[in-house]
All heavy atoms as TSV, in Angstrom:
chain	resi	resn	atom	element	x	y	z
A	1	MET	N	N	15.683	-90.470	36.886
A	1	MET	CA	C	16.870	-90.494	36.052
A	1	MET	C	C	17.317	-89.056	35.809
A	1	MET	O	O	16.499	-88.187	35.533
A	1	MET	CB	C	16.559	-91.203	34.733
A	1	MET	CG	C	17.735	-91.240	33.794
A	1	MET	SD	S	17.421	-92.157	32.275
A	1	MET	CE	C	17.722	-93.799	32.867
A	2	THR	N	N	18.606	-88.804	35.894
A	2	THR	CA	C	19.135	-87.459	35.662
A	2	THR	C	C	19.635	-87.330	34.230
A	2	THR	O	O	19.802	-88.334	33.515
A	2	THR	CB	C	20.298	-87.150	36.622
A	2	THR	OG1	O	21.407	-87.996	36.285
A	2	THR	CG2	C	19.899	-87.342	38.082
A	3	ASN	N	N	19.907	-86.094	33.805
A	3	ASN	CA	C	20.483	-85.857	32.481
A	3	ASN	C	C	21.836	-86.538	32.349
A	3	ASN	O	O	22.168	-87.065	31.292
A	3	ASN	CB	C	20.602	-84.358	32.226
A	3	ASN	CG	C	19.248	-83.718	32.045
A	3	ASN	OD1	O	18.485	-84.100	31.176
A	3	ASN	ND2	N	18.925	-82.757	32.887
A	4	GLY	N	N	22.614	-86.559	33.437
A	4	GLY	CA	C	23.907	-87.245	33.421
A	4	GLY	C	C	23.738	-88.737	33.187
A	4	GLY	O	O	24.510	-89.349	32.446
A	5	ASP	N	N	22.714	-89.333	33.802
A	5	ASP	CA	C	22.433	-90.754	33.590
A	5	ASP	C	C	22.120	-91.030	32.120
A	5	ASP	O	O	22.568	-92.024	31.550
A	5	ASP	CB	C	21.252	-91.214	34.444
A	5	ASP	CG	C	21.542	-91.182	35.935
A	5	ASP	OD1	O	22.719	-91.334	36.326
A	5	ASP	OD2	O	20.578	-91.000	36.708
A	6	VAL	N	N	21.337	-90.155	31.525
A	6	VAL	CA	C	20.976	-90.325	30.115
A	6	VAL	C	C	22.234	-90.316	29.251
A	6	VAL	O	O	22.409	-91.177	28.377
A	6	VAL	CB	C	19.984	-89.229	29.659
A	6	VAL	CG1	C	19.787	-89.251	28.152
A	6	VAL	CG2	C	18.655	-89.382	30.379
A	7	ILE	N	N	23.127	-89.357	29.490
A	7	ILE	CA	C	24.356	-89.265	28.702
A	7	ILE	C	C	25.218	-90.505	28.905
A	7	ILE	O	O	25.768	-91.056	27.947
A	7	ILE	CB	C	25.132	-87.978	29.052
A	7	ILE	CG1	C	24.338	-86.753	28.578
A	7	ILE	CG2	C	26.530	-87.989	28.433
A	7	ILE	CD1	C	24.859	-85.442	29.064
A	8	ARG	N	N	25.333	-90.984	30.139
A	8	ARG	CA	C	26.143	-92.173	30.402
A	8	ARG	C	C	25.603	-93.413	29.689
A	8	ARG	O	O	26.356	-94.341	29.400
A	8	ARG	CB	C	26.245	-92.419	31.904
A	8	ARG	CG	C	27.222	-91.474	32.597
A	8	ARG	CD	C	27.403	-91.843	34.069
A	8	ARG	NE	N	26.341	-91.313	34.898
A	8	ARG	CZ	C	26.258	-90.057	35.318
A	8	ARG	NH1	N	27.187	-89.190	34.972
A	8	ARG	NH2	N	25.266	-89.659	36.085
A	9	ASN	N	N	24.317	-93.427	29.381
A	9	ASN	CA	C	23.703	-94.569	28.712
A	9	ASN	C	C	23.674	-94.424	27.191
A	9	ASN	O	O	23.157	-95.292	26.504
A	9	ASN	CB	C	22.280	-94.793	29.240
A	9	ASN	CG	C	22.289	-95.312	30.661
A	9	ASN	OD1	O	23.089	-96.186	30.993
A	9	ASN	ND2	N	21.420	-94.780	31.494
A	10	MET	N	N	24.221	-93.333	26.652
A	10	MET	CA	C	24.190	-93.095	25.206
A	10	MET	C	C	25.233	-93.941	24.478
A	10	MET	O	O	26.284	-94.257	25.024
A	10	MET	CB	C	24.482	-91.625	24.897
A	10	MET	CG	C	23.383	-90.674	25.212
A	10	MET	SD	S	23.923	-88.996	24.773
A	10	MET	CE	C	22.419	-88.104	25.035
A	11	THR	N	N	24.927	-94.227	23.215
A	11	THR	CA	C	25.912	-94.863	22.331
A	11	THR	C	C	26.895	-93.783	21.880
A	11	THR	O	O	26.636	-92.572	22.043
A	11	THR	CB	C	25.236	-95.456	21.086
A	11	THR	OG1	O	24.682	-94.379	20.314
A	11	THR	CG2	C	24.153	-96.467	21.462
A	12	ASP	N	N	28.000	-94.187	21.296
A	12	ASP	CA	C	28.981	-93.217	20.784
A	12	ASP	C	C	28.335	-92.293	19.747
A	12	ASP	O	O	28.602	-91.091	19.738
A	12	ASP	CB	C	30.180	-93.936	20.151
A	12	ASP	CG	C	31.051	-94.622	21.183
A	12	ASP	OD1	O	30.850	-94.390	22.392
A	12	ASP	OD2	O	31.937	-95.393	20.771
A	13	GLU	N	N	27.489	-92.837	18.904
A	13	GLU	CA	C	26.818	-92.034	17.880
A	13	GLU	C	C	25.895	-90.998	18.517
A	13	GLU	O	O	25.839	-89.850	18.091
A	13	GLU	CB	C	26.027	-92.930	16.921
A	13	GLU	CG	C	26.884	-93.790	16.025
A	13	GLU	CD	C	27.441	-95.043	16.701
A	13	GLU	OE1	O	27.003	-95.386	17.837
A	13	GLU	OE2	O	28.334	-95.668	16.112
A	14	GLU	N	N	25.162	-91.405	19.543
A	14	GLU	CA	C	24.269	-90.473	20.239
A	14	GLU	C	C	25.065	-89.377	20.943
A	14	GLU	O	O	24.655	-88.212	20.941
A	14	GLU	CB	C	23.397	-91.225	21.242
A	14	GLU	CG	C	22.362	-92.122	20.600
A	14	GLU	CD	C	21.674	-93.048	21.591
A	14	GLU	OE1	O	22.311	-93.472	22.580
A	14	GLU	OE2	O	20.490	-93.355	21.365
A	15	ILE	N	N	26.192	-89.741	21.537
A	15	ILE	CA	C	27.036	-88.737	22.199
A	15	ILE	C	C	27.574	-87.752	21.170
A	15	ILE	O	O	27.585	-86.540	21.400
A	15	ILE	CB	C	28.182	-89.401	22.986
A	15	ILE	CG1	C	27.609	-90.178	24.184
A	15	ILE	CG2	C	29.208	-88.368	23.448
A	15	ILE	CD1	C	28.622	-91.049	24.897
A	16	ALA	N	N	28.021	-88.242	20.008
A	16	ALA	CA	C	28.529	-87.357	18.954
A	16	ALA	C	C	27.449	-86.375	18.522
A	16	ALA	O	O	27.705	-85.168	18.401
A	16	ALA	CB	C	29.017	-88.176	17.770
A	17	ASP	N	N	26.237	-86.871	18.309
A	17	ASP	CA	C	25.130	-85.992	17.919
A	17	ASP	C	C	24.830	-84.974	19.014
A	17	ASP	O	O	24.590	-83.798	18.734
A	17	ASP	CB	C	23.868	-86.809	17.611
A	17	ASP	CG	C	23.995	-87.630	16.337
A	17	ASP	OD1	O	24.869	-87.325	15.501
A	17	ASP	OD2	O	23.208	-88.585	16.194
A	18	PHE	N	N	24.843	-85.411	20.265
A	18	PHE	CA	C	24.575	-84.518	21.384
A	18	PHE	C	C	25.629	-83.420	21.485
A	18	PHE	O	O	25.314	-82.249	21.671
A	18	PHE	CB	C	24.518	-85.302	22.700
A	18	PHE	CG	C	24.349	-84.427	23.900
A	18	PHE	CD1	C	23.133	-83.829	24.185
A	18	PHE	CD2	C	25.426	-84.179	24.748
A	18	PHE	CE1	C	22.988	-82.998	25.289
A	18	PHE	CE2	C	25.281	-83.359	25.854
A	18	PHE	CZ	C	24.058	-82.768	26.123
A	19	LEU	N	N	26.905	-83.797	21.334
A	19	LEU	CA	C	27.981	-82.812	21.436
A	19	LEU	C	C	27.924	-81.778	20.323
A	19	LEU	O	O	28.404	-80.656	20.487
A	19	LEU	CB	C	29.348	-83.505	21.447
A	19	LEU	CG	C	29.640	-84.312	22.709
A	19	LEU	CD1	C	30.945	-85.073	22.564
A	19	LEU	CD2	C	29.669	-83.411	23.936
A	20	LEU	N	N	27.322	-82.136	19.207
A	20	LEU	CA	C	27.180	-81.195	18.101
A	20	LEU	C	C	25.893	-80.377	18.195
A	20	LEU	O	O	25.680	-79.467	17.417
A	20	LEU	CB	C	27.225	-81.942	16.767
A	20	LEU	CG	C	28.570	-82.576	16.443
A	20	LEU	CD1	C	28.450	-83.438	15.199
A	20	LEU	CD2	C	29.643	-81.519	16.284
A	21	SER	N	N	25.047	-80.679	19.162
A	21	SER	CA	C	23.782	-79.970	19.309
A	21	SER	C	C	23.958	-78.701	20.136
A	21	SER	O	O	24.914	-78.558	20.882
A	21	SER	CB	C	22.741	-80.870	19.981
A	21	SER	OG	O	23.027	-81.014	21.357
A	22	GLU	N	N	22.994	-77.798	20.013
A	22	GLU	CA	C	23.027	-76.562	20.795
A	22	GLU	C	C	22.927	-76.868	22.290
A	22	GLU	O	O	23.510	-76.187	23.117
A	22	GLU	CB	C	21.873	-75.655	20.374
A	22	GLU	CG	C	21.866	-74.333	21.118
A	22	GLU	CD	C	20.691	-73.464	20.741
A	22	GLU	OE1	O	19.627	-73.640	21.352
A	22	GLU	OE2	O	20.853	-72.614	19.866
A	23	GLU	N	N	22.188	-77.911	22.639
A	23	GLU	CA	C	21.955	-78.234	24.046
A	23	GLU	C	C	23.245	-78.547	24.804
A	23	GLU	O	O	23.313	-78.378	26.014
A	23	GLU	CB	C	20.992	-79.411	24.155
A	23	GLU	CG	C	20.512	-79.671	25.544
A	23	GLU	CD	C	19.472	-80.769	25.609
A	23	GLU	OE1	O	18.997	-81.227	24.567
A	23	GLU	OE2	O	19.135	-81.150	26.734
A	24	SER	N	N	24.295	-78.978	24.102
A	24	SER	CA	C	25.543	-79.305	24.790
A	24	SER	C	C	26.404	-78.069	25.037
A	24	SER	O	O	27.370	-78.113	25.780
A	24	SER	CB	C	26.342	-80.346	24.006
A	24	SER	OG	O	26.854	-79.769	22.817
A	25	SER	N	N	26.054	-76.944	24.426
A	25	SER	CA	C	26.816	-75.711	24.597
A	25	SER	C	C	26.613	-75.139	26.000
A	25	SER	O	O	25.491	-75.095	26.505
A	25	SER	CB	C	26.363	-74.677	23.565
A	25	SER	OG	O	26.848	-73.396	23.891
A	26	ALA	N	N	27.694	-74.703	26.618
A	26	ALA	CA	C	27.583	-74.071	27.935
A	26	ALA	C	C	26.678	-72.850	27.863
A	26	ALA	O	O	25.914	-72.579	28.785
A	26	ALA	CB	C	28.965	-73.684	28.451
A	27	CYS	N	N	26.716	-72.131	26.753
A	27	CYS	CA	C	25.872	-70.943	26.596
A	27	CYS	C	C	24.399	-71.291	26.699
A	27	CYS	O	O	23.611	-70.512	27.224
A	27	CYS	CB	C	26.153	-70.268	25.261
A	27	CYS	SG	S	27.799	-69.548	25.142
A	28	PHE	N	N	24.006	-72.445	26.190
A	28	PHE	CA	C	22.611	-72.871	26.203
A	28	PHE	C	C	22.057	-72.901	27.629
A	28	PHE	O	O	20.885	-72.675	27.850
A	28	PHE	CB	C	22.507	-74.261	25.564
A	28	PHE	CG	C	21.103	-74.744	25.383
A	28	PHE	CD1	C	20.359	-74.360	24.279
A	28	PHE	CD2	C	20.513	-75.590	26.302
A	28	PHE	CE1	C	19.059	-74.811	24.096
A	28	PHE	CE2	C	19.214	-76.048	26.130
A	28	PHE	CZ	C	18.495	-75.650	25.025
A	29	HIS	N	N	22.909	-73.132	28.614
A	29	HIS	CA	C	22.482	-73.260	30.005
A	29	HIS	C	C	22.760	-72.005	30.837
A	29	HIS	O	O	22.423	-71.968	32.015
A	29	HIS	CB	C	23.177	-74.461	30.648
A	29	HIS	CG	C	22.893	-75.720	29.909
A	29	HIS	ND1	N	21.709	-76.399	30.052
A	29	HIS	CD2	C	23.606	-76.382	28.985
A	29	HIS	CE1	C	21.713	-77.447	29.262
A	29	HIS	NE2	N	22.854	-77.457	28.595
A	30	CYS	N	N	23.350	-71.000	30.232
A	30	CYS	CA	C	23.734	-69.793	30.967
A	30	CYS	C	C	22.561	-68.811	31.015
A	30	CYS	O	O	21.890	-68.565	30.012
A	30	CYS	CB	C	24.934	-69.131	30.297
A	30	CYS	SG	S	25.511	-67.671	31.177
A	31	GLU	N	N	22.344	-68.238	32.199
A	31	GLU	CA	C	21.240	-67.290	32.366
A	31	GLU	C	C	21.470	-65.983	31.613
A	31	GLU	O	O	20.535	-65.208	31.421
A	31	GLU	CB	C	21.023	-67.003	33.849
A	31	GLU	CG	C	22.222	-66.335	34.520
A	31	GLU	CD	C	22.055	-66.220	36.022
A	31	GLU	OE1	O	21.433	-65.246	36.464
A	31	GLU	OE2	O	22.557	-67.114	36.719
A	32	TYR	N	N	22.686	-65.716	31.162
A	32	TYR	CA	C	22.988	-64.476	30.455
A	32	TYR	C	C	22.919	-64.624	28.934
A	32	TYR	O	O	23.178	-63.695	28.211
A	32	TYR	CB	C	24.376	-63.968	30.844
A	32	TYR	CG	C	24.488	-63.680	32.314
A	32	TYR	CD1	C	25.236	-64.497	33.148
A	32	TYR	CD2	C	23.821	-62.602	32.887
A	32	TYR	CE1	C	25.325	-64.246	34.505
A	32	TYR	CE2	C	23.894	-62.340	34.246
A	32	TYR	CZ	C	24.653	-63.174	35.046
A	32	TYR	OH	O	24.734	-62.920	36.385
A	33	TYR	N	N	22.568	-65.795	28.455
A	33	TYR	CA	C	22.534	-66.050	27.013
A	33	TYR	C	C	21.123	-65.833	26.482
A	33	TYR	O	O	20.153	-66.329	27.028
A	33	TYR	CB	C	22.984	-67.485	26.735
A	33	TYR	CG	C	23.128	-67.809	25.269
A	33	TYR	CD1	C	24.159	-67.265	24.524
A	33	TYR	CD2	C	22.231	-68.654	24.637
A	33	TYR	CE1	C	24.305	-67.563	23.189
A	33	TYR	CE2	C	22.360	-68.962	23.293
A	33	TYR	CZ	C	23.404	-68.414	22.578
A	33	TYR	OH	O	23.545	-68.709	21.244
A	34	ASP	N	N	21.013	-65.061	25.393
A	34	ASP	CA	C	19.737	-64.817	24.730
A	34	ASP	C	C	19.613	-65.816	23.584
A	34	ASP	O	O	20.332	-65.729	22.588
A	34	ASP	CB	C	19.692	-63.388	24.210
A	34	ASP	CG	C	18.366	-63.044	23.528
A	34	ASP	OD1	O	17.574	-63.963	23.253
A	34	ASP	OD2	O	18.135	-61.850	23.290
A	35	HIS	N	N	18.703	-66.767	23.727
A	35	HIS	CA	C	18.564	-67.824	22.729
A	35	HIS	C	C	18.020	-67.313	21.399
A	35	HIS	O	O	18.313	-67.890	20.357
A	35	HIS	CB	C	17.678	-68.950	23.279
A	35	HIS	CG	C	18.300	-69.631	24.443
A	35	HIS	ND1	N	19.194	-70.657	24.310
A	35	HIS	CD2	C	18.201	-69.405	25.774
A	35	HIS	CE1	C	19.603	-71.052	25.501
A	35	HIS	NE2	N	19.014	-70.304	26.406
A	36	GLU	N	N	17.255	-66.237	21.432
A	36	GLU	CA	C	16.717	-65.701	20.177
A	36	GLU	C	C	17.801	-65.049	19.336
A	36	GLU	O	O	17.859	-65.260	18.135
A	36	GLU	CB	C	15.595	-64.705	20.469
A	36	GLU	CG	C	14.315	-65.383	20.908
A	36	GLU	CD	C	13.151	-64.420	20.962
A	36	GLU	OE1	O	13.167	-63.391	20.263
A	36	GLU	OE2	O	12.202	-64.720	21.717
A	37	THR	N	N	18.642	-64.239	19.959
A	37	THR	CA	C	19.698	-63.556	19.209
A	37	THR	C	C	20.996	-64.356	19.184
A	37	THR	O	O	21.912	-64.006	18.456
A	37	THR	CB	C	20.002	-62.176	19.822
A	37	THR	OG1	O	20.498	-62.354	21.152
A	37	THR	CG2	C	18.760	-61.303	19.839
A	38	GLN	N	N	21.065	-65.411	19.977
A	38	GLN	CA	C	22.259	-66.249	20.126
A	38	GLN	C	C	23.474	-65.400	20.529
A	38	GLN	O	O	24.561	-65.559	20.012
A	38	GLN	CB	C	22.539	-67.032	18.845
A	38	GLN	CG	C	21.436	-67.995	18.511
A	38	GLN	CD	C	21.709	-68.815	17.276
A	38	GLN	OE1	O	22.587	-68.507	16.479
A	38	GLN	NE2	N	20.954	-69.875	17.119
A	39	ARG	N	N	23.226	-64.504	21.483
A	39	ARG	CA	C	24.288	-63.635	21.994
A	39	ARG	C	C	24.227	-63.593	23.513
A	39	ARG	O	O	23.183	-63.802	24.116
A	39	ARG	CB	C	24.150	-62.227	21.431
A	39	ARG	CG	C	24.303	-62.183	19.919
A	39	ARG	CD	C	24.390	-60.778	19.432
A	39	ARG	NE	N	25.538	-60.107	19.997
A	39	ARG	CZ	C	26.670	-59.876	19.349
A	39	ARG	NH1	N	26.798	-60.272	18.121
A	39	ARG	NH2	N	27.652	-59.240	19.932
A	40	CYS	N	N	25.343	-63.266	24.111
A	40	CYS	CA	C	25.449	-63.160	25.556
A	40	CYS	C	C	25.088	-61.735	25.983
A	40	CYS	O	O	25.444	-60.770	25.314
A	40	CYS	CB	C	26.871	-63.490	25.980
A	40	CYS	SG	S	27.097	-63.526	27.761
A	41	TYR	N	N	24.360	-61.626	27.100
A	41	TYR	CA	C	24.019	-60.308	27.644
A	41	TYR	C	C	25.226	-59.622	28.282
A	41	TYR	O	O	25.244	-58.417	28.453
A	41	TYR	CB	C	22.941	-60.423	28.717
A	41	TYR	CG	C	21.590	-60.850	28.225
A	41	TYR	CD1	C	20.943	-61.921	28.806
A	41	TYR	CD2	C	20.952	-60.177	27.196
A	41	TYR	CE1	C	19.681	-62.325	28.375
A	41	TYR	CE2	C	19.694	-60.566	26.760
A	41	TYR	CZ	C	19.062	-61.640	27.354
A	41	TYR	OH	O	17.832	-62.030	26.931
A	42	LEU	N	N	26.234	-60.405	28.683
A	42	LEU	CA	C	27.392	-59.837	29.364
A	42	LEU	C	C	28.335	-59.178	28.376
A	42	LEU	O	O	28.523	-59.662	27.273
A	42	LEU	CB	C	28.155	-60.932	30.123
A	42	LEU	CG	C	27.400	-61.634	31.244
A	42	LEU	CD1	C	28.271	-62.736	31.841
A	42	LEU	CD2	C	27.030	-60.635	32.326
A	43	ASP	N	N	28.946	-58.076	28.788
A	43	ASP	CA	C	29.937	-57.422	27.950
A	43	ASP	C	C	31.337	-57.980	28.220
A	43	ASP	O	O	32.249	-57.764	27.450
A	43	ASP	CB	C	29.944	-55.907	28.207
A	43	ASP	CG	C	28.679	-55.251	27.684
A	43	ASP	OD1	O	28.117	-55.748	26.683
A	43	ASP	OD2	O	28.259	-54.246	28.279
A	44	ASN	N	N	31.500	-58.681	29.338
A	44	ASN	CA	C	32.801	-59.243	29.687
A	44	ASN	C	C	32.959	-60.618	29.030
A	44	ASN	O	O	32.023	-61.162	28.490
A	44	ASN	CB	C	33.001	-59.434	31.191
A	44	ASN	CG	C	31.932	-58.832	32.041
A	44	ASN	OD1	O	31.090	-58.114	31.590
A	44	ASN	ND2	N	31.965	-59.141	33.297
A	45	PRO	N	N	34.161	-61.167	29.139
A	45	PRO	CA	C	34.377	-62.525	28.616
A	45	PRO	C	C	33.469	-63.527	29.330
A	45	PRO	O	O	32.967	-63.273	30.421
A	45	PRO	CB	C	35.843	-62.806	28.943
A	45	PRO	CG	C	36.453	-61.475	29.182
A	45	PRO	CD	C	35.367	-60.572	29.673
A	46	CYS	N	N	33.262	-64.651	28.713
A	46	CYS	CA	C	32.398	-65.694	29.256
A	46	CYS	C	C	32.797	-66.071	30.680
A	46	CYS	O	O	33.975	-66.163	31.010
A	46	CYS	CB	C	32.469	-66.929	28.368
A	46	CYS	SG	S	31.413	-68.270	28.916
A	47	VAL	N	N	31.818	-66.271	31.484
A	47	VAL	CA	C	32.045	-66.670	32.868
A	47	VAL	C	C	32.034	-68.203	32.898
A	47	VAL	O	O	31.019	-68.835	33.183
A	47	VAL	CB	C	30.965	-66.078	33.797
A	47	VAL	CG1	C	31.271	-66.379	35.247
A	47	VAL	CG2	C	30.818	-64.595	33.571
A	48	THR	N	N	33.169	-68.792	32.575
A	48	THR	CA	C	33.265	-70.235	32.415
A	48	THR	C	C	32.878	-70.980	33.682
A	48	THR	O	O	32.189	-71.998	33.623
A	48	THR	CB	C	34.687	-70.634	31.986
A	48	THR	OG1	O	35.033	-69.886	30.827
A	48	THR	CG2	C	34.770	-72.109	31.671
A	49	GLU	N	N	33.297	-70.496	34.827
A	49	GLU	CA	C	32.977	-71.207	36.069
A	49	GLU	C	C	31.473	-71.200	36.326
A	49	GLU	O	O	30.909	-72.184	36.772
A	49	GLU	CB	C	33.729	-70.603	37.257
A	49	GLU	CG	C	33.603	-71.408	38.528
A	49	GLU	CD	C	34.021	-72.885	38.405
A	49	GLU	OE1	O	34.940	-73.192	37.651
A	49	GLU	OE2	O	33.394	-73.722	39.085
A	50	LEU	N	N	30.821	-70.097	36.021
A	50	LEU	CA	C	29.361	-70.037	36.156
A	50	LEU	C	C	28.713	-71.070	35.237
A	50	LEU	O	O	27.815	-71.800	35.640
A	50	LEU	CB	C	28.838	-68.639	35.828
A	50	LEU	CG	C	27.314	-68.470	35.799
A	50	LEU	CD1	C	26.709	-68.781	37.170
A	50	LEU	CD2	C	26.949	-67.073	35.345
A	51	ALA	N	N	29.186	-71.130	33.998
A	51	ALA	CA	C	28.642	-72.106	33.054
A	51	ALA	C	C	28.879	-73.527	33.557
A	51	ALA	O	O	28.000	-74.389	33.446
A	51	ALA	CB	C	29.280	-71.924	31.679
A	52	ARG	N	N	30.031	-73.781	34.145
A	52	ARG	CA	C	30.345	-75.118	34.673
A	52	ARG	C	C	29.372	-75.491	35.791
A	52	ARG	O	O	28.831	-76.598	35.823
A	52	ARG	CB	C	31.780	-75.166	35.180
A	52	ARG	CG	C	32.204	-76.524	35.679
A	52	ARG	CD	C	33.688	-76.502	36.112
A	52	ARG	NE	N	34.129	-77.822	36.463
A	52	ARG	CZ	C	33.917	-78.412	37.634
A	52	ARG	NH1	N	33.247	-77.778	38.582
A	52	ARG	NH2	N	34.363	-79.623	37.870
A	53	VAL	N	N	29.126	-74.562	36.693
A	53	VAL	CA	C	28.200	-74.814	37.796
A	53	VAL	C	C	26.800	-75.089	37.256
A	53	VAL	O	O	26.124	-76.022	37.685
A	53	VAL	CB	C	28.179	-73.618	38.775
A	53	VAL	CG1	C	27.022	-73.714	39.761
A	53	VAL	CG2	C	29.496	-73.524	39.521
A	54	MET	N	N	26.374	-74.292	36.284
A	54	MET	CA	C	25.048	-74.469	35.718
A	54	MET	C	C	24.928	-75.818	34.992
A	54	MET	O	O	23.908	-76.492	35.083
A	54	MET	CB	C	24.728	-73.314	34.777
A	54	MET	CG	C	24.613	-71.998	35.527
A	54	MET	SD	S	24.441	-70.605	34.428
A	54	MET	CE	C	22.660	-70.644	34.224
A	55	LEU	N	N	25.985	-76.222	34.290
A	55	LEU	CA	C	25.957	-77.523	33.618
A	55	LEU	C	C	25.934	-78.660	34.620
A	55	LEU	O	O	25.229	-79.657	34.424
A	55	LEU	CB	C	27.159	-77.666	32.682
A	55	LEU	CG	C	27.024	-76.927	31.360
A	55	LEU	CD1	C	28.344	-76.954	30.605
A	55	LEU	CD2	C	25.920	-77.513	30.514
A	56	LEU	N	N	26.667	-78.525	35.714
A	56	LEU	CA	C	26.637	-79.565	36.741
A	56	LEU	C	C	25.236	-79.677	37.349
A	56	LEU	O	O	24.757	-80.776	37.612
A	56	LEU	CB	C	27.681	-79.292	37.819
A	56	LEU	CG	C	29.126	-79.543	37.392
A	56	LEU	CD1	C	30.101	-79.033	38.454
A	56	LEU	CD2	C	29.364	-81.018	37.112
A	57	GLU	N	N	24.577	-78.544	37.542
A	57	GLU	CA	C	23.193	-78.566	38.034
A	57	GLU	C	C	22.288	-79.256	37.027
A	57	GLU	O	O	21.431	-80.059	37.393
A	57	GLU	CB	C	22.696	-77.151	38.306
A	57	GLU	CG	C	23.321	-76.510	39.514
A	57	GLU	CD	C	22.914	-75.058	39.697
A	57	GLU	OE1	O	22.091	-74.541	38.896
A	57	GLU	OE2	O	23.423	-74.432	40.635
A	58	TRP	N	N	22.466	-78.959	35.727
A	58	TRP	CA	C	21.646	-79.565	34.695
A	58	TRP	C	C	21.880	-81.075	34.641
A	58	TRP	O	O	20.932	-81.852	34.544
A	58	TRP	CB	C	21.950	-78.934	33.335
A	58	TRP	CG	C	21.168	-79.569	32.227
A	58	TRP	CD1	C	19.878	-79.312	31.892
A	58	TRP	CD2	C	21.621	-80.592	31.340
A	58	TRP	NE1	N	19.504	-80.118	30.835
A	58	TRP	CE2	C	20.561	-80.908	30.484
A	58	TRP	CE3	C	22.833	-81.267	31.186
A	58	TRP	CZ2	C	20.668	-81.867	29.479
A	58	TRP	CZ3	C	22.935	-82.221	30.189
A	58	TRP	CH2	C	21.857	-82.509	29.360
A	59	LEU	N	N	23.142	-81.504	34.708
A	59	LEU	CA	C	23.445	-82.934	34.663
A	59	LEU	C	C	22.787	-83.695	35.801
A	59	LEU	O	O	22.379	-84.843	35.642
A	59	LEU	CB	C	24.958	-83.160	34.682
A	59	LEU	CG	C	25.681	-82.843	33.378
A	59	LEU	CD1	C	27.182	-82.833	33.610
A	59	LEU	CD2	C	25.306	-83.834	32.289
A	60	SER	N	N	22.664	-83.070	36.960
A	60	SER	CA	C	22.082	-83.764	38.114
A	60	SER	C	C	20.569	-83.567	38.219
A	60	SER	O	O	19.935	-84.123	39.101
A	60	SER	CB	C	22.765	-83.319	39.408
A	60	SER	OG	O	22.530	-81.955	39.633
A	61	SER	N	N	19.992	-82.780	37.296
A	61	SER	CA	C	18.547	-82.549	37.345
A	61	SER	C	C	17.805	-83.668	36.614
A	61	SER	O	O	18.371	-84.390	35.799
A	61	SER	CB	C	18.203	-81.201	36.729
A	61	SER	OG	O	18.439	-81.216	35.336
A	62	LYS	N	N	16.527	-83.790	36.940
A	62	LYS	CA	C	15.677	-84.782	36.284
A	62	LYS	C	C	15.570	-84.451	34.800
A	62	LYS	O	O	15.611	-83.289	34.401
A	62	LYS	CB	C	14.275	-84.788	36.895
A	62	LYS	CG	C	14.251	-85.110	38.365
A	62	LYS	CD	C	14.553	-86.570	38.586
A	62	LYS	CE	C	14.421	-86.882	40.076
A	62	LYS	NZ	N	14.861	-88.219	40.385
A	63	THR	N	N	15.410	-85.480	33.984
A	63	THR	CA	C	15.243	-85.261	32.554
A	63	THR	C	C	13.919	-84.565	32.294
A	63	THR	O	O	13.010	-84.607	33.127
A	63	THR	CB	C	15.272	-86.591	31.778
A	63	THR	OG1	O	14.182	-87.391	32.214
A	63	THR	CG2	C	16.584	-87.316	31.966
A	64	VAL	N	N	13.799	-83.918	31.150
A	64	VAL	CA	C	12.581	-83.196	30.804
A	64	VAL	C	C	11.394	-84.146	30.815
A	64	VAL	O	O	10.341	-83.840	31.369
A	64	VAL	CB	C	12.721	-82.511	29.419
A	64	VAL	CG1	C	11.390	-81.936	28.967
A	64	VAL	CG2	C	13.779	-81.443	29.480
A	65	SER	N	N	11.546	-85.330	30.236
A	65	SER	CA	C	10.423	-86.274	30.187
A	65	SER	C	C	10.005	-86.725	31.571
A	65	SER	O	O	8.831	-86.885	31.863
A	65	SER	CB	C	10.762	-87.485	29.318
A	65	SER	OG	O	11.862	-88.190	29.860
A	66	GLU	N	N	10.975	-86.907	32.467
A	66	GLU	CA	C	10.634	-87.340	33.831
A	66	GLU	C	C	9.974	-86.214	34.614
A	66	GLU	O	O	9.071	-86.444	35.395
A	66	GLU	CB	C	11.880	-87.828	34.550
A	66	GLU	CG	C	11.557	-88.549	35.850
A	66	GLU	CD	C	12.750	-89.276	36.443
A	66	GLU	OE1	O	13.435	-89.976	35.689
A	66	GLU	OE2	O	12.975	-89.110	37.639
A	67	ARG	N	N	10.396	-84.968	34.373
A	67	ARG	CA	C	9.759	-83.838	35.063
A	67	ARG	C	C	8.310	-83.699	34.633
A	67	ARG	O	O	7.451	-83.386	35.433
A	67	ARG	CB	C	10.523	-82.540	34.783
A	67	ARG	CG	C	11.793	-82.410	35.573
A	67	ARG	CD	C	12.326	-80.984	35.497
A	67	ARG	NE	N	12.499	-80.508	34.154
A	67	ARG	CZ	C	13.666	-80.401	33.524
A	67	ARG	NH1	N	14.774	-80.742	34.123
A	67	ARG	NH2	N	13.730	-79.930	32.292
A	68	SER	N	N	8.021	-83.922	33.347
A	68	SER	CA	C	6.640	-83.775	32.880
A	68	SER	C	C	5.764	-84.925	33.351
A	68	SER	O	O	4.560	-84.763	33.519
A	68	SER	CB	C	6.588	-83.654	31.367
A	68	SER	OG	O	7.113	-84.795	30.741
A	69	GLU	N	N	6.357	-86.094	33.601
A	69	GLU	CA	C	5.590	-87.229	34.103
A	69	GLU	C	C	5.325	-87.105	35.600
A	69	GLU	O	O	4.294	-87.530	36.097
A	69	GLU	CB	C	6.349	-88.546	33.849
A	69	GLU	CG	C	6.436	-88.905	32.392
A	69	GLU	CD	C	7.381	-90.063	32.142
A	69	GLU	OE1	O	7.904	-90.652	33.127
A	69	GLU	OE2	O	7.613	-90.385	30.973
A	70	ASN	N	N	6.281	-86.508	36.343
A	70	ASN	CA	C	6.183	-86.374	37.805
A	70	ASN	C	C	6.356	-84.925	38.208
A	70	ASN	O	O	7.411	-84.527	38.674
A	70	ASN	CB	C	7.271	-87.224	38.501
A	70	ASN	CG	C	7.195	-88.671	38.123
A	70	ASN	OD1	O	6.127	-89.243	38.084
A	70	ASN	ND2	N	8.338	-89.267	37.836
A	71	PRO	N	N	5.331	-84.092	38.036
A	71	PRO	CA	C	5.473	-82.658	38.331
A	71	PRO	C	C	5.796	-82.359	39.771
A	71	PRO	O	O	5.625	-82.992	40.683
A	71	PRO	CB	C	4.129	-82.061	37.941
A	71	PRO	CG	C	3.213	-83.180	37.626
A	71	PRO	CD	C	4.007	-84.449	37.614
């Protein structure tokens, strides 16, 4: 099961909670984002296309629970 599959199976309430979580932020998936300081390493404006590509990769990746069950 992929992360996208999980989202497609969510209730409206679960989707609302997810969209308000840090995990739904494009920054959360960007390699230039420092999670401890909650700041971007880049001095330029956000690289939206990079974030989009990274989110698409995340959506098609196995869920965390499935990765830990099937290393």
